[in-house]
C-alpha positions in Angstrom: -0.1 -0.1 0.1 2.8 2.6 0.8 4.6 1.7 -2.3 1.5 2.4 -4.4 0.9 5.5 -2.5 4.7 6.5 -3.3 4.3 5.8 -7.0 1.1 8.1 -6.9 3.1 10.6 -5.1 6.1 10.3 -7.7 3.7 11.0 -10.8 2.1 14.4 -9.2 5.7 15.5 -8.4 6.9 15.0 -11.7 4.8 18.3 -12.8 6.7 20.2 -10.1 10.3 18.6 -11.3 9.9 19.9 -14.9 9.4 23.3 -13.6 12.0 23.5 -10.5 14.8 21.1 -11.3 17.8 23.0 -12.7 19.5 20.9 -15.2 23.4 20.6 -14.9 24.0 22.5 -17.8 27.2 24.9 -18.5 27.1 28.9 -18.5 29.0 29.7 -22.2 30.6 32.3 -21.1 32.0 31.7 -17.8 32.5 27.6 -18.3 32.6 26.7 -22.0 32.9 22.9 -21.4 29.9 21.0 -20.6 29.6 19.6 -16.8 27.4 16.4 -16.2 27.2 15.0 -12.3 26.6 11.4 -14.0 30.0 11.7 -15.7 32.2 14.5 -14.2 35.3 13.0 -16.1 33.6 14.3 -19.2 34.7 18.0 -20.4 33.1 18.3 -23.6 33.3 21.4 -25.6 30.0 23.1 -25.7 28.5 23.8 -29.3 26.6 27.0 -29.2 23.5 26.4 -32.1 22.5 30.2 -33.3 20.4 29.1 -36.3 18.4 26.0 -36.4 15.6 25.8 -39.0 14.0 22.7 -38.0 11.8 22.4 -40.9 14.7 22.4 -43.4 17.8 21.0 -41.3 18.4 17.6 -42.2 18.2 14.6 -39.8 21.4 13.2 -38.3 24.2 13.8 -36.2 27.2 16.1 -36.6 30.6 14.5 -36.4 33.5 16.8 -35.6 37.1 16.7 -33.8 37.8 20.0 -32.0 41.2 20.5 -30.9 43.3 23.9 -29.8 42.0 25.0 -26.7 40.5 22.1 -25.4 40.5 20.1 -22.6 39.7 16.8 -24.2 40.2 17.1 -27.8 39.0 14.2 -29.6 36.2 12.4 -31.9 32.8 14.0 -30.7 28.9 13.5 -31.7 26.4 16.1 -31.5 22.6 16.3 -32.4 20.8 19.1 -34.0 20.2 21.1 -30.7 23.9 21.0 -30.3 23.6 18.5 -27.3 26.5 16.2 -26.9 25.8 12.6 -27.7 29.1 11.0 -27.8 32.8 11.9 -26.9 35.5 9.4 -27.8 37.9 11.3 -25.6 40.8 8.7 -25.0 39.6 5.9 -26.7 42.1 5.9 -29.1 45.0 7.1 -26.5 47.0 9.8 -26.1 46.7 10.9 -29.6 45.2 13.9 -31.4 42.0 12.9 -33.4 40.8 14.2 -36.9 37.9 13.6 -39.5 35.5 10.9 -37.5 33.1 9.7 -40.2 30.6 7.2 -40.8 31.7 4.3 -43.0 30.6 0.6 -44.1 33.4 -1.9 -44.0 32.8 -5.7 -44.6 29.1 -5.3 -44.5 28.8 -3.4 -41.0 29.2 0.3 -39.9 32.0 2.1 -38.0 33.1 5.4 -37.3 36.6 6.0 -39.0 39.4 8.4 -37.5 42.8 9.5 -37.8 44.7 9.3 -34.4 48.5 10.5 -33.9 50.7 13.2 -33.7 50.1 16.4 -34.8 52.8 17.8 -36.6 52.9 21.5 -38.1 50.7 21.2 -41.2 50.9 17.5 -41.2 50.4 14.2 -39.2 51.8 11.2 -38.3 49.8 8.1 -37.0 47.1 5.5 -37.7 43.5 4.9 -38.7 40.6 3.7 -36.4 37.5 1.9 -37.0 35.3 2.2 -34.2 32.1 -0.3 -33.9 28.5 0.6 -33.3 29.3 -0.1 -29.7 32.2 2.5 -29.8 35.1 -0.4 -29.4 38.0 0.0 -31.8 37.9 -3.1 -34.2 40.5 -2.4 -36.7 43.5 0.1 -37.1 45.1 0.9 -40.3 48.7 1.6 -41.1 50.8 2.6 -43.9 52.3 0.3 -46.2 55.4 -0.5 -48.3 57.5 0.7 -45.4 56.6 4.3 -45.6 56.1 7.1 -42.8 52.8 6.6 -40.8 49.8 8.0 -42.3 48.6 11.4 -42.3 45.9 13.3 -40.8 44.5 14.9 -44.0 42.9 11.8 -45.5 41.0 8.3 -44.9 38.4 7.1 -47.1 37.1 3.8 -47.1 36.2 2.3 -50.8 33.6 0.0 -51.6 33.5 -1.5 -48.0 36.7 -3.3 -48.5 39.9 -0.7 -49.2 40.9 2.6 -47.8 42.6 5.3 -49.0 45.1 7.4 -47.0 47.7 10.2 -47.8 51.3 10.1 -46.3 54.0 12.9 -46.2 57.4 11.6 -47.1 60.5 13.4 -46.6 62.8 12.4 -49.5 66.2 14.1 -50.4 66.2 16.3 -53.4 68.1 18.8 -55.4 66.6 22.3 -53.9 69.7 24.3 -55.3 66.9 26.2 -57.3 65.3 27.4 -53.9 68.6 28.3 -52.1 69.3 25.3 -50.6 73.0 24.9 -52.0 75.2 23.3 -48.9 73.8 20.0 -49.7 70.7 17.9 -50.5 67.8 19.4 -49.2 64.2 18.0 -48.2 61.0 17.9 -49.8 57.2 16.3 -48.9 56.1 13.8 -51.3 52.5 13.7 -51.4 51.6 9.9 -51.4 48.2 8.2 -52.1 47.9 4.7 -51.0 44.9 2.7 -51.4 44.9 -0.8 -49.2 42.9 -3.8 -48.6 41.9 -3.2 -44.7 41.8 -6.8 -44.0 45.2 -7.7 -45.0 47.1 -4.5 -45.2 48.3 -5.2 -48.7 48.9 -1.8 -50.7 46.9 -2.1 -54.2 48.0 1.5 -55.6 50.2 3.9 -54.8 50.7 7.4 -56.1 53.7 10.0 -55.4 53.3 13.3 -56.4 57.0 14.0 -57.0 56.8 11.1 -60.1 53.8 13.6 -61.7 53.8 17.2 -60.6 57.3 19.2 -60.7 58.5 20.9 -58.0 57.9 24.4 -59.8 54.1 23.6 -59.6 54.3 24.8 -55.8 53.3 28.0 -55.3 54.4 28.2 -51.7 58.2 28.8 -51.8 60.6 27.4 -49.0 60.7 29.2 -45.9 57.8 31.5 -46.8 55.1 30.3 -44.3 54.7 29.0 -40.7 54.1 25.4 -42.6 55.9 25.0 -45.7 59.2 24.4 -44.2 62.8 25.6 -45.2 64.1 22.3 -46.9 67.0 21.9 -45.0 66.0 19.1 -42.5 63.5 16.0 -42.5 61.5 17.4 -40.0 61.2 21.0 -41.9 61.1 19.4 -45.5 60.0 21.7 -48.3 55.9 20.9 -48.5 55.9 22.1 -51.9 52.5 19.9 -52.8 50.8 19.8 -49.3 48.3 16.9 -50.4 45.0 17.3 -48.0 42.3 15.0 -49.7 42.0 11.7 -51.8 39.1 9.8 -53.2 38.3 7.2 -55.8 35.8 8.4 -58.4 33.2 5.5 -59.6 35.1 5.4 -62.9 38.5 4.0 -60.8 40.3 7.1 -61.1 41.6 9.0 -58.4 40.8 13.0 -57.2 43.7 14.5 -55.4 43.7 17.7 -53.9 46.9 19.8 -53.1 46.7 23.1 -51.3 50.4 24.2 -52.2 49.7 24.1 -55.9 46.2 25.5 -55.7 45.0 22.8 -57.7 42.8 19.5 -58.3 44.5 16.3 -60.2 42.6 13.5 -61.7 44.9 10.6 -61.7 45.0 7.4 -63.8 44.7 3.9 -61.8 46.7 2.3 -64.3 50.1 4.6 -64.2 49.3 7.2 -61.9 49.7 10.3 -64.9 47.8 13.6 -64.4 44.8 13.3 -66.5 43.9 16.8 -66.0 44.5 19.3 -63.6 41.9 22.1 -62.4 43.7 25.3 -61.0 46.9 26.3 -60.4 50.1 27.1 -62.5 49.5 23.9 -64.9 45.4 23.9 -65.1 43.9 22.2 -68.0 40.8 23.9 -67.7 39.8 27.7 -68.3 38.0 29.0 -65.1 35.2 30.9 -66.6 33.8 32.9 -63.3 36.0 31.9 -60.2 39.4 31.2 -58.7 40.1 29.3 -55.7 43.4 28.7 -53.7 44.8 26.8 -51.0 41.6 24.7 -51.1 40.7 21.6 -49.1 38.4 18.5 -49.6 37.8 18.1 -53.2 35.1 15.8 -54.1 33.5 14.0 -57.1 29.7 14.6 -57.3 28.3 13.2 -60.4 30.0 12.8 -64.0 28.8 11.7 -67.9 30.7 11.7 -71.0 30.8 15.4 -71.1 30.6 17.0 -67.7 32.1 16.5 -64.3 30.5 18.2 -61.2 33.1 18.4 -58.2 32.8 20.2 -54.8 35.7 21.7 -52.7 36.1 23.8 -49.9 38.0 27.2 -51.1 40.1 28.8 -48.2 41.1 31.3 -50.3 43.8 32.3 -48.0 46.8 30.5 -46.3 46.9 32.9 -43.6 49.7 34.9 -45.8 48.3 35.0 -49.3 44.7 35.9 -50.0 42.7 35.6 -53.2 38.9 36.2 -51.6 37.4 38.3 -49.0 36.3 34.8 -47.4 36.1 31.0 -47.6 33.3 29.4 -49.8 32.1 25.7 -50.4 31.9 25.5 -54.2 30.2 23.5 -56.7 31.8 23.5 -60.2 31.2 22.0 -63.4 33.8 20.9 -65.5 33.1 20.7 -69.4 35.5 17.9 -70.7 34.7 18.7 -74.5 35.4 22.6 -74.1 37.9 22.2 -71.1 36.2 25.0 -69.2 35.2 25.2 -65.7 32.2 27.2 -64.3 31.1 27.7 -60.9 27.4 26.9 -60.6 26.7 27.3 -56.6 28.6 28.6 -53.7 28.2 28.5 -50.0 29.3 31.3 -47.3 28.9 31.4 -43.9 26.0 33.6 -42.3 26.4 37.2 -41.8 29.7 38.6 -43.2 31.4 35.2 -43.8 34.4 33.5 -42.4 37.7 33.4 -44.0 39.6 30.4 -42.9 43.1 30.3 -43.4 43.6 26.8 -42.9 41.3 23.3 -42.9 37.8 23.1 -43.6 35.1 20.8 -45.9 32.3 20.6 -47.7 29.7 17.2 -47.6 26.6 17.0 -49.6 24.0 15.0 -47.9 21.5 12.9 -49.7 18.9 15.6 -49.7 21.1 18.0 -51.0 21.9 19.9 -48.2 25.7 21.1 -47.6 27.3 20.5 -44.4 30.4 22.8 -44.3 33.3 22.5 -41.3 34.9 25.9 -41.3 38.3 24.7 -40.4 40.6 27.1 -38.6 37.5 28.9 -37.5 35.4 26.8 -35.2 32.2 26.9 -37.0 30.2 24.3 -38.5 26.8 25.3 -41.1 24.4 23.2 -43.2 22.7 25.2 -45.7 19.9 23.9 -48.5 20.8 23.7 -52.0 20.1 27.3 -53.1 22.7 28.7 -50.3 20.5 29.4 -47.2 22.1 28.7 -44.0 19.5 26.3 -42.0 22.0 25.5 -39.0 24.7 27.4 -37.9 26.9 26.6 -34.6 30.6 27.5 -33.2 32.5 25.9 -30.4 32.3 28.0 -27.3 36.0 27.9 -26.3 37.7 31.0 -28.1 40.6 29.4 -30.6 39.1 26.2 -31.4 39.8 24.5 -34.6 38.1 21.7 -36.3 39.5 20.1 -39.5 36.4 18.5 -41.0 32.7 18.4 -39.9 30.6 15.6 -41.3 26.5 14.5 -40.8 25.3 11.3 -40.6 22.4 9.0 -39.4 23.7 6.6 -36.7 22.7 4.1 -34.6 24.6 2.8 -31.5 24.1 0.8 -28.3 27.5 1.2 -26.4 29.1 -1.6 -24.7 29.3 -0.2 -21.1 26.0 0.9 -19.0 24.1 4.0 -18.4 25.6 5.8 -15.3 23.5 7.5 -12.6 24.3 9.8 -9.8 22.4 10.4 -7.0 22.0 13.1 -4.3 19.7 14.3 -1.5 20.6 17.2 1.2 19.8 15.0 3.7 17.8 11.8 4.6 14.7 13.1 4.6 14.9 15.9 1.6 14.2 14.9 -2.0 16.1 12.4 -3.8 17.6 14.5 -7.2 18.7 11.7 -9.9 21.2 12.5 -12.8 21.8 9.8 -15.7 23.5 9.7 -19.0 24.7 6.9 -21.3 27.6 7.9 -23.6 27.0 7.4 -27.2 23.6 5.7 -27.1 21.3 6.9 -29.5 18.0 5.2 -29.2 17.0 6.2 -25.8 13.4 7.9 -25.4 13.1 7.5 -21.7 14.7 6.7 -18.3 12.9 5.0 -15.6 14.3 5.4 -12.2 14.1 2.4 -9.4 14.6 3.5 -5.9 14.7 1.4 -2.4 15.9 1.8 1.1 18.5 -0.8 0.8 20.9 -2.4 -1.9 19.0 -6.0 -1.9 15.7 -4.8 -1.2 12.3 -4.3 -3.2 12.5 -1.5 -5.8 10.0 1.0 -7.0 9.9 1.9 -10.1 9.0 5.5 -11.6 7.1 6.3 -14.9 9.4 6.7 -17.5 10.8 10.4 -17.8 11.8 11.8 -21.1 15.5 12.0 -22.1 16.7 15.2 -22.2 20.1 15.8 -23.8 23.3 14.3 -22.9 22.3 14.3 -19.3 18.4 13.4 -18.1 17.8 14.9 -14.6 14.5 14.0 -12.3 13.6 14.3 -8.7 11.3 12.2 -6.5 10.0 14.0 -3.2 11.0 11.4 -1.1 14.5 10.0 0.0 15.7 6.7 -1.1 19.2 5.3 -0.2 19.8 3.4 -3.0 19.0 3.7 -7.1 19.3 2.3 -10.5 18.2 3.9 -13.8 16.9 2.1 -16.8 16.8 3.3 -20.5 14.0 2.7 -22.7 13.7 2.7 -26.6 10.6 4.7 -28.1 8.6 1.5 -28.2 9.4 0.6 -24.4 11.8 -1.8 -24.7 14.5 -1.8 -22.4 17.9 -1.3 -23.5 20.3 -1.5 -20.1 20.6 -0.6 -16.9 22.7 1.6 -14.5 24.5 -0.4 -11.5 22.8 0.7 -8.3 24.2 3.4 -6.6 24.0 4.8 -3.2 22.8 8.1 -2.8 25.1 11.2 -1.8 24.3 12.7 1.4 26.7 15.7 2.2 28.2 15.5 5.9 27.8 18.0 8.5 30.7 20.0 7.5 29.6 20.3 4.0 26.0 20.3 3.8 25.9 24.2 4.4 27.8 24.6 1.2 25.5 22.5 -0.7 22.1 23.2 -2.2 19.0 21.4 -2.6 19.9 19.4 -6.0 23.7 18.9 -5.6 26.9 20.4 -4.1 29.2 22.7 -5.8 32.5 20.9 -6.7 36.1 22.3 -6.7 37.7 22.8 -10.1 41.1 24.1 -9.1 
């Protein structure tokens, strides 16, 4: 009878809870990292959403990897409201992470990303494939004894192979560039296509075999990342490869930032079929130019026309060719050898000029997602260029190499995590629950008891809100666990049973009705 009365009291009190319980959310000015009582170990960057046209924004989640200024740099997933869905901080060890993407490999769905050492303008590390439980399934390394793979590209092809970039230091005669006391050093831009399962290299392309040094438009020692050519570590980065893609006809599309050019590469002998942009362009650009670009992608083609997209940085921080960066859609006429800009996408307001990084992804509904690189912003646009979603990382100076959006379904291997608090043993019980990475939760049900092994009383399902869901029960309980439910009411998993934290006599005066303050320094 008492349990029946308690259930009714809980239901009635839920209306009060919705009005009076303050969720544990960070102040975007004074605390630009999220804080969660159920997961105080997580310090995820806050994503401030300033435009969100729910009628036009596409479904799915945003995949990013912010760094510089972040306490916990790593792969992250956010929803359209800017709520954290998953942090993968630390999941790949003490490494910088770039470009998390959803890929298909061997008939299953994974998140892929680069993890490794961040160097000046490039990186050295390995690729990682994480399954839908967020467990590392596969790692990818360079082949043929080359330098470890670079941070700029990891593209899974056909569910079986992967394209990676490599910055390979090579000794070279750089006397034409005032390096005369001995052989200098240059970075060759390499593309390898490998069998993911076996690691066999199926194709390798080396920029030095097909693109001359004088195609490089950024001379040694003229920018902070190009290198001076006098050591292996400071090799002249004449090419700066930053994307590679295999097109449906089996060719390769390569972007090189320091030549301001896109290349179509033959899979037979590696020869350059055509070049768009730069010193040796094959096309007349009828109504546009671009420079220091990133993320060249094949969109569609037929016998006469090829449609490409790219992110035009328009600046490398030293040389600028436009007032702001843009996402571009370009039509190549393969008969007249002309290139025409057919659409462009700019950041809302006065635009953004990103001196490094950035990308543009075409979604199935023809919306475009743009990561603004060295500016810590992400946007989504309809095909006519209208920005329907715009967000920025709250921490000043945040950088994010690429941003993507995907549908994603995941149930983590671990459990939900519950934290419970009461100011006294006669006070209401505050419950805070989260489940890092779980995408199918609709509601939580809380189970409480006076003893760890006693009879538990369940609440009605409580709607999930953001990363951490908060609920208050009007009566004290010494123990509790949380149960996650999907939209059909099916149980997805339970948290461990936890003891309620009640502050002692020396602390209680500093505590509130819903939690105690935590020291941060």
